[in-house]
C-alpha positions in Angstrom: 16.1 80.9 -0.8 18.9 81.7 1.4 21.1 82.2 -1.3 19.0 84.4 -3.3 18.9 86.7 -0.5 22.4 86.6 -0.3 23.1 86.8 -3.9 20.5 90.2 -3.9 22.1 91.8 -0.8 25.4 91.2 -2.1 24.2 93.0 -5.3 23.4 95.7 -3.7 26.1 96.3 -1.2 28.4 96.0 -4.1 26.7 98.7 -6.1 26.4 101.1 -3.1 29.8 100.7 -2.0 32.0 101.4 -5.1 30.6 104.6 -5.1 31.8 105.5 -1.4 35.0 107.0 -1.0 36.8 105.8 2.2 40.0 108.0 2.3 37.6 110.1 4.3 36.5 108.3 6.6 40.3 108.1 8.1 40.5 110.1 10.8 43.6 111.5 11.6 46.0 111.3 14.8 44.5 108.0 15.7 46.5 106.8 18.7 45.6 103.0 17.6 47.3 103.2 14.3 45.6 100.5 12.2 42.3 100.2 14.3 40.4 103.4 13.1 37.1 102.2 13.9 34.0 104.0 12.8 30.5 103.7 14.1 27.3 102.3 12.3 26.0 106.0 11.9 29.4 107.2 10.3 29.8 104.2 8.1 25.6 104.3 6.9 26.1 108.0 6.4 29.2 107.4 4.0 27.8 104.5 2.1 24.4 106.9 1.7 22.3 104.1 3.4 20.1 103.9 5.9 21.2 102.1 9.2 18.8 99.0 8.7 20.5 98.5 5.3 23.7 98.3 7.0 22.0 95.7 9.9 21.4 93.4 7.2 24.4 93.5 5.2 25.8 92.8 8.4 23.8 89.9 9.6 23.8 88.7 6.1 28.3 88.4 6.9 29.1 91.0 4.2 30.6 93.2 6.4 33.0 92.5 9.4 32.3 94.6 12.8 32.9 94.7 16.3 30.4 94.3 18.9 31.4 96.9 22.3 28.6 96.2 24.7 25.6 97.4 22.4 27.6 99.9 19.9 28.6 98.0 16.8 31.7 99.6 15.2 33.5 98.7 11.7 37.5 98.7 10.9 37.6 101.0 7.7 40.1 98.8 6.1 37.9 95.6 6.7 35.2 97.5 5.2 37.1 98.4 2.3 38.7 94.9 1.8 35.4 93.8 1.8 34.0 95.9 -0.7 37.3 95.0 -3.3 36.1 91.3 -2.6 33.0 91.8 -4.1 33.7 94.1 -7.1 32.8 92.7 -10.0 34.2 93.6 -13.2 
Protein backbone atom coordinates (compact mmCIF):
# COMPACT_ATOMS: atom_id res chain seq x y z
CA UNK A 1 0.00 0.00 0.00
CA UNK A 2 2.83 2.39 0.89
CA UNK A 3 4.55 1.87 -2.47
CA UNK A 4 1.29 2.58 -4.34
CA UNK A 5 1.05 5.93 -2.55
CA UNK A 6 4.70 6.72 -3.27
CA UNK A 7 4.25 5.79 -6.93
CA UNK A 8 1.19 7.99 -7.29
CA UNK A 9 2.91 10.91 -5.52
CA UNK A 10 5.94 10.45 -7.75
CA UNK A 11 3.78 10.51 -10.89
CA UNK A 12 2.04 13.72 -9.84
CA UNK A 13 5.37 15.28 -8.86
CA UNK A 14 6.99 14.44 -12.18
CA UNK A 15 4.09 15.73 -14.26
CA UNK A 16 3.91 19.00 -12.32
CA UNK A 17 7.61 19.62 -11.87
CA UNK A 18 8.60 19.05 -15.48
CA UNK A 19 6.54 22.12 -16.42
CA UNK A 20 8.40 24.35 -13.94
CA UNK A 21 11.07 26.84 -15.04
CA UNK A 22 13.65 26.79 -12.22
CA UNK A 23 15.78 29.48 -13.78
CA UNK A 24 13.25 32.01 -12.49
CA UNK A 25 13.85 30.83 -8.92
CA UNK A 26 17.50 31.80 -8.84
CA UNK A 27 18.15 34.91 -6.80
CA UNK A 28 20.94 37.17 -7.96
CA UNK A 29 23.61 38.42 -5.61
CA UNK A 30 23.33 35.53 -3.16
CA UNK A 31 26.32 35.76 -0.80
CA UNK A 32 26.22 32.02 -0.15
CA UNK A 33 26.78 31.12 -3.80
CA UNK A 34 25.59 27.56 -4.38
CA UNK A 35 23.34 27.54 -1.31
CA UNK A 36 20.38 29.22 -2.96
CA UNK A 37 17.45 28.50 -0.67
CA UNK A 38 13.81 29.21 -1.33
CA UNK A 39 10.87 28.96 1.02
CA UNK A 40 8.10 26.43 0.89
CA UNK A 41 5.70 29.14 -0.26
CA UNK A 42 8.01 30.25 -3.11
CA UNK A 43 8.49 26.69 -4.36
CA UNK A 44 4.78 25.90 -4.18
CA UNK A 45 4.01 29.07 -6.15
CA UNK A 46 6.64 28.24 -8.78
CA UNK A 47 5.38 24.66 -9.17
CA UNK A 48 1.77 25.90 -9.17
CA UNK A 49 0.72 23.53 -6.41
CA UNK A 50 -0.65 24.02 -2.91
CA UNK A 51 1.66 23.89 0.08
CA UNK A 52 -0.08 20.75 1.33
CA UNK A 53 0.91 18.90 -1.85
CA UNK A 54 4.49 20.07 -1.38
CA UNK A 55 4.32 18.80 2.20
CA UNK A 56 3.19 15.38 0.94
CA UNK A 57 6.13 15.26 -1.47
CA UNK A 58 8.52 16.21 1.36
CA UNK A 59 7.16 13.53 3.67
CA UNK A 60 7.23 11.01 0.82
CA UNK A 61 10.95 11.70 0.34
CA UNK A 62 10.58 13.07 -3.17
CA UNK A 63 12.16 16.47 -2.44
CA UNK A 64 15.10 17.09 -0.08
CA UNK A 65 14.67 20.02 2.31
CA UNK A 66 16.14 21.93 5.22
CA UNK A 67 14.28 22.69 8.41
CA UNK A 68 15.43 25.76 10.32
CA UNK A 69 13.30 26.10 13.39
CA UNK A 70 9.74 25.89 12.07
CA UNK A 71 10.65 27.17 8.60
CA UNK A 72 11.16 24.78 5.70
CA UNK A 73 13.57 25.71 2.90
CA UNK A 74 14.63 24.01 -0.31
CA UNK A 75 17.89 24.26 -2.22
CA UNK A 76 17.11 25.11 -5.83
CA UNK A 77 19.79 22.75 -7.14
CA UNK A 78 18.44 19.86 -5.04
CA UNK A 79 14.89 20.36 -6.30
CA UNK A 80 16.05 20.55 -9.91
CA UNK A 81 18.13 17.38 -9.44
CA UNK A 82 15.17 15.56 -7.85
CA UNK A 83 13.03 16.44 -10.85
CA UNK A 84 15.69 15.21 -13.27
CA UNK A 85 16.02 11.89 -11.41
CA UNK A 86 12.28 11.31 -11.70
CA UNK A 87 11.91 12.23 -15.35
CA UNK A 88 10.39 9.47 -17.41
CA UNK A 89 11.39 9.24 -21.03
